[in-house]
C-alpha positions in Angstrom: 0.0 0.0 0.0 1.3 3.5 -0.9 1.4 6.0 1.9 0.8 9.7 1.0 3.1 12.3 2.4 1.3 15.2 4.2 3.1 17.6 1.9 1.6 16.0 -1.2 -2.0 16.9 -0.4 -3.6 19.5 -2.5 -5.4 22.5 -1.0 -8.8 21.0 -0.9 -7.6 17.8 0.7 -5.6 19.7 3.3 -8.8 21.7 4.1 -10.8 18.5 4.5 -8.2 16.9 6.7 -8.0 20.1 8.8 -11.8 20.1 9.3 -11.8 16.4 10.2 -9.1 16.9 12.8 -10.8 19.9 14.2 -13.9 17.8 14.8 -12.2 14.7 16.1 -9.4 16.1 18.4 -11.8 17.5 21.1 -13.3 14.0 21.5 -9.9 12.3 21.7 -8.7 14.9 24.3 -11.9 14.3 26.3 -11.4 10.5 26.2 -7.7 10.8 27.2 -8.5 13.1 30.1 -11.2 10.6 31.3 -9.3 7.3 30.7 -5.8 8.4 31.4 -5.9 11.1 34.1 -2.5 12.6 35.0 -2.0 13.1 38.7 0.4 15.6 40.1 3.8 14.3 40.7 6.4 15.5 43.2 9.7 16.9 41.8 11.4 13.7 43.1 9.0 11.5 41.2 9.5 13.5 38.0 13.3 13.2 38.4 12.9 9.4 39.0 10.7 9.1 35.9 13.2 10.9 33.6 16.1 8.9 35.0 14.3 5.7 34.3 13.2 6.8 30.8 16.8 7.8 29.9 18.3 4.9 31.8 20.4 7.2 34.0 22.1 6.4 37.3 22.6 8.8 40.1 26.2 8.9 39.0 25.2 10.1 35.5 23.6 13.2 37.1 26.1 13.8 39.8 28.2 16.3 37.9 25.1 18.4 37.0 23.6 18.3 40.4 26.6 18.6 42.7 27.6 15.1 43.5 26.1 11.6 43.9 25.1 12.2 47.5 23.1 15.3 46.4 21.3 13.2 43.8 20.6 10.5 46.3 19.2 13.0 48.8 17.0 14.7 46.2 15.6 11.3 45.0 14.8 10.4 48.7 13.1 13.7 49.3 15.7 14.7 51.9 16.8 17.6 49.8 14.9 19.9 47.4 15.8 20.7 43.9 17.3 24.2 43.7 16.5 26.6 41.0 20.0 25.9 39.5 19.2 22.1 39.6 15.9 22.7 37.9 17.5 24.8 35.1 20.1 22.2 34.4 17.6 19.3 34.4 15.2 21.1 32.2 17.9 21.7 29.6 19.2 18.1 29.9 15.7 16.6 29.4 14.4 19.4 27.0 11.4 20.2 29.1 10.0 23.3 30.7 11.5 24.2 34.1 7.9 24.1 35.5 8.1 20.3 35.0 10.3 20.1 38.1 8.5 22.6 40.4 6.0 21.2 42.9 2.4 21.5 41.9 0.6 24.3 43.7 -2.4 23.3 45.7 -5.4 25.7 45.9 -5.5 27.7 49.1 
């Protein structure tokens, strides 16, 4: 079967695809929010997640975060991520710094 490249669609086809996606995407988003809710994670949980996803050890992040004991204490929740840590981690993992800040709870 031949696959068409997105760039090969003519104007009318692109318009039809755009209308279709505009109609379908809200339903997909609603389904995903309902079926796969994302809970808030602590900065430590976020760091653990990225370390697992990238198969990194504490040693791998030691230089960036100030030593292996620092990484260990952060992962255990005994030490908080500093602003500098967050900036370095967000660059390393190509995510927004807000990813590593604790979620705010309504007052």
